[in-house]
TIBAGU-519600 format. One line per 3 residues: for each residue x, y negated, z negated of N, C-alpha, C. Coordinates in pm, 1 decimal, m for minus. Atoms other than C-alpha are relative to their C-alpha. Layout:
N
X:Y:Z:X:Y:Z:X:Y:Z  ...
//
This chain:
101
m30.5:m132.1:m50.1:m1533.9:m4788.4:m2489.1:m127.3:82.3:12.4  123.3:m79.0:m4.3:m1873.6:m4640.6:m2567.6:m91.1:m49.6:112.1  80.9:52.8:m110.5:m2038.8:m4871.6:m2311.0:45.6:60.6:131.5
m51.9:m60.7:m121.8:m1811.2:m4733.2:m2043.6:m41.3:146.4:8.2  40.1:m140.2:3.5:m1883.8:m4376.1:m2148.8:m149.0:14.3:28.5  144.8:m2.4:m24.2:m2256.0:m4450.6:m2147.0:m31.5:m27.1:147.9
21.9:30.6:m140.9:m2235.9:m4602.1:m1793.7:38.0:118.1:88.3  m42.3:m117.3:m77.3:m2043.1:m4302.3:m1658.6:m99.5:113.3:m17.2  98.8:m105.1:24.8:m2288.6:m4062.2:m1820.4:m129.0:m28.4:75.1
121.3:37.5:m71.7:m2580.6:m4253.9:m1668.5:16.7:23.0:151.4  m25.0:m18.0:m143.5:m2424.0:m4248.3:m1320.3:4.9:147.6:35.2  m10.3:m143.2:m27.8:m2342.7:m3877.8:m1341.4:m134.2:70.1:m17.4
129.1:m63.2:23.9:m2689.2:m3794.6:m1470.1:m96.1:m23.1:115.3  95.4:31.3:m106.9:m2880.0:m3967.4:m1186.4:69.9:m81.6:109.9  m72.9:73.9:m101.8:m2665.1:m4059.6:m882.3:m86.4:m47.2:116.3
81.8:33.9:m116.8:m2956.5:m4096.2:m636.4:m39.7:m146.7:9.1  37.7:140.4:m17.9:m3064.8:m4456.4:m716.6:112.3:m83.5:62.9  m110.3:76.3:m57.7:m2718.2:m4591.6:m633.7:16.8:34.2:147.8
m15.9:m40.9:m139.3:m2703.8:m4391.6:m309.3:m113.2:m53.0:86.7  113.0:45.8:m80.0:m3047.5:m4508.1:m198.6:7.3:m149.5:31.1  m9.8:143.4:m26.4:m2949.8:m4876.7:m212.5:104.6:m33.5:106.3
m101.4:25.2:m102.2:m2665.9:m4837.9:42.1:m69.4:m11.1:135.6  66.5:14.1:m129.8:m2781.7:m4973.6:380.5:60.1:95.2:104.3  m46.1:m87.9:m106.6:m2759.1:m4742.8:680.5:67.9:m83.1:108.7
m68.9:76.6:m104.6:m2505.9:m4858.3:941.7:m74.6:10.0:132.8  62.9:m1.7:m131.8:m2635.5:m4952.8:1283.9:100.5:52.9:101.8  m89.3:m53.1:m101.6:m2496.1:m4789.4:1593.2:24.4:m105.0:107.9
m34.3:94.1:m106.4:m2311.8:m5008.7:1840.2:13.9:m142.1:m50.1  m20.7:141.7:31.4:m2209.4:m5371.4:1840.7:m120.5:m80.6:47.9  106.4:86.3:m49.8:m2455.9:m5657.8:1884.6:20.9:m29.6:149.0
m6.6:16.2:m145.0:m2536.8:m5718.3:2250.8:80.1:m123.3:40.7  m73.0:123.2:m34.8:m2402.9:m6075.8:2256.2:150.2:18.0:m18.2  m142.1:m24.5:23.9:m2070.7:m5966.3:2106.4:56.6:94.7:105.3
m46.4:m97.0:m99.5:m2040.0:m5670.0:2342.5:17.1:m66.2:136.6  m11.9:69.9:m128.7:m2101.9:m5896.7:2643.7:125.7:m86.8:3.9  m118.5:86.1:4.4:m1830.3:m6141.2:2534.2:128.3:82.3:2.3
m117.9:m87.2:m0.2:m1583.1:m5861.0:2465.5:22.3:57.8:139.2  m13.2:m53.2:m135.8:m1654.7:m5711.4:2809.4:55.9:m104.8:95.9  m54.3:106.7:m85.1:m1583.7:m6048.8:2973.2:150.0:m15.2:m24.2
m142.2:14.7:32.8:m1251.2:m6080.9:2789.2:80.1:118.9:53.0  m70.3:m118.8:m50.0:m1153.3:m5722.4:2874.8:8.5:m0.3:152.5  m4.4:11.4:m145.1:m1244.1:m5783.2:3239.1:107.8:m96.8:46.8
m103.9:98.0:m34.2:m1021.6:m6090.6:3249.9:138.9:59.5:m23.4  m129.7:m62.4:27.9:m736.2:m5897.9:3087.4:34.1:107.6:102.7  m25.2:m101.5:m102.3:m776.6:m5611.7:3335.1:39.3:m65.2:132.1
m35.4:72.2:m122.4:m769.0:m5857.5:3625.4:141.6:m55.8:m9.7  m133.4:56.2:18.5:m459.0:m6027.8:3482.6:106.5:109.5:4.4  m94.6:m111.2:m5.2:m286.1:m5692.1:3434.7:21.0:50.0:141.3
m12.2:m41.7:m139.2:m360.6:m5594.1:3792.7:80.0:m102.6:80.2  m74.4:105.2:m69.8:m233.4:m5928.7:3920.9:148.3:3.9:m37.6  m140.0:m9.4:42.9:84.5:m5891.7:3712.6:68.2:120.5:64.3
m56.9:m118.2:m65.7:136.7:m5542.5:3855.9:31.9:m25.8:145.8  m23.1:31.8:m141.2:100.7:m5665.8:4213.3:119.2:m95.5:13.6  m113.4:92.6:m2.7:339.5:m5955.3:4143.3:130.7:72.3:m29.9
m120.0:m75.4:34.1:587.3:m5715.0:3984.7:50.2:84.1:116.5  m40.1:m78.5:m116.9:584.6:m5488.0:4289.8:56.8:m90.4:108.4  m49.6:92.5:m101.7:627.1:m5785.8:4523.8:138.1:m55.7:m35.1
m129.3:54.6:42.4:914.6:m5934.3:4322.1:108.0:107.3:8.2  m98.6:m108.3:m7.3:1088.5:m5597.9:4294.6:35.2:30.9:144.9  m26.6:m22.5:m142.2:1052.3:m5543.1:4670.6:86.6:m109.8:59.0
m81.4:111.2:m50.4:1192.5:m5888.3:4742.4:143.5:9.7:m50.9  m135.2:m15.6:54.8:1487.3:m5826.3:4510.8:74.3:114.4:68.6  m62.3:m111.1:m71.5:1552.3:m5493.0:4682.7:45.4:m44.5:138.6
m34.8:46.0:m134.3:1549.7:m5660.3:5024.8:119.3:m94.9:m4.0  m111.4:94.4:10.5:1783.5:m5940.5:4915.5:129.2:73.3:m35.5  m119.1:m75.1:39.9:2023.1:m5695.7:4749.4:52.5:85.8:114.4
m43.5:m81.8:m113.2:2029.7:m5470.2:5055.3:68.3:m86.6:104.7  m60.4:90.1:m98.8:2107.9:m5766.1:5280.3:138.5:m45.2:m44.2  m128.6:43.5:53.8:2392.3:m5874.8:5052.1:98.3:116.7:m15.7
m86.3:m116.0:20.6:2525.6:m5521.2:5017.8:22.6:32.0:m146.3  m11.8:m26.6:143.3:2478.0:m5517.7:4642.6:m84.8:121.1:m35.0  83.7:m109.1:49.0:2352.1:m5216.3:4459.0:m50.5:m38.1:m139.2
58.7:31.0:129.2:2124.5:m5246.6:4164.2:m98.4:110.7:m34.3  93.1:m103.4:44.0:1879.9:m5038.8:3971.3:m143.9:m43.0:28.3  133.6:44.6:m35.9:1572.9:m5150.3:4160.6:m101.9:112.4:m9.3
95.8:m110.5:6.3:1417.8:m4804.8:4169.0:m50.8:20.9:m142.3  47.3:m12.8:138.1:1406.0:m4787.6:3790.2:m92.2:m116.3:m35.0  86.1:116.3:22.8:1259.0:m5137.7:3782.5:m135.8:22.3:66.4
125.1:m29.0:m70.7:1000.7:m5033.2:4041.3:m79.3:106.7:m74.4  68.0:m103.4:79.2:922.9:m4724.6:3833.7:m67.7:m57.1:m122.7  60.6:63.7:117.3:860.9:m4940.0:3527.8:m124.0:m81.0:38.9
114.4:79.4:m45.6:631.5:m5171.2:3723.5:m115.7:91.6:35.4  107.0:m92.1:m38.3:437.1:m4880.0:3870.4:m57.4:72.8:m121.4  49.9:m58.6:125.0:414.5:m4718.4:3525.1:m94.8:m94.6:m72.2
90.1:99.0:59.7:263.2:m5041.1:3392.1:m130.9:m10.3:75.3  123.3:2.6:m80.2:16.2:m5043.6:3682.1:m88.9:119.5:m33.1  77.6:m119.3:35.3:m89.2:m4689.7:3594.5:m65.8:m18.6:m136.5
59.1:24.0:132.2:m141.4:m4789.6:3230.2:m117.2:m97.2:6.9  108.5:97.5:m13.4:m352.4:m5090.7:3328.0:m120.9:65.1:65.9  110.9:m61.0:m73.2:m560.4:m4883.2:3569.2:m71.6:106.9:m81.8
62.1:m109.8:73.9:m623.7:m4598.7:3325.3:m36.9:m36.3:m143.7  28.4:38.0:138.7:m668.4:m4797.3:3001.5:m147.3:18.8:m35.2  143.5:m12.5:27.5:m1047.7:m4813.8:3022.6:m46.6:145.2:m8.2
40.9:m140.7:8.2:m1105.8:m4445.0:3107.2:63.8:75.1:m117.0  m63.0:m68.2:113.2:m854.0:m4333.3:2842.5:m69.5:m33.8:m131.1  68.6:39.5:123.4:m1022.2:m4533.3:2567.1:m140.1:60.4:m5.7
133.3:m60.2:m3.8:m1364.3:m4411.0:2678.6:7.5:147.6:m31.9  m16.8:m143.3:26.2:m1240.1:m4050.6:2671.9:29.1:25.3:m147.4  m39.9:m23.8:138.0:m1084.4:m4081.8:2325.2:m113.5:m30.5:m96.8
100.2:42.2:97.7:m1373.1:m4260.5:2153.7:m140.6:47.5:28.9  136.2:m51.4:m21.2:m1668.6:m4074.2:2299.7:m3.7:147.4:m2.6
//
């Protein structure tokens, strides 16, 4: 118990040596890691854009087939969801840049 009290007293008496041994963090990620992350994010952005285009095309085709058959369906809500996803994919990069800078 006295060893613990002695250690706490020593730390409280002179806190600067412990603080001086903490390394300073570097700013930014290593260049090699940042390049690889940018490649992966670029591929994901391309895939999201391709999925959005496919979603619009499929929804349009379903609307055309349903109109020809005389069926009614909720294609406009489906189209709204697809277009909402396209907006999210298109604005993801600028939104993250705005929030973290």
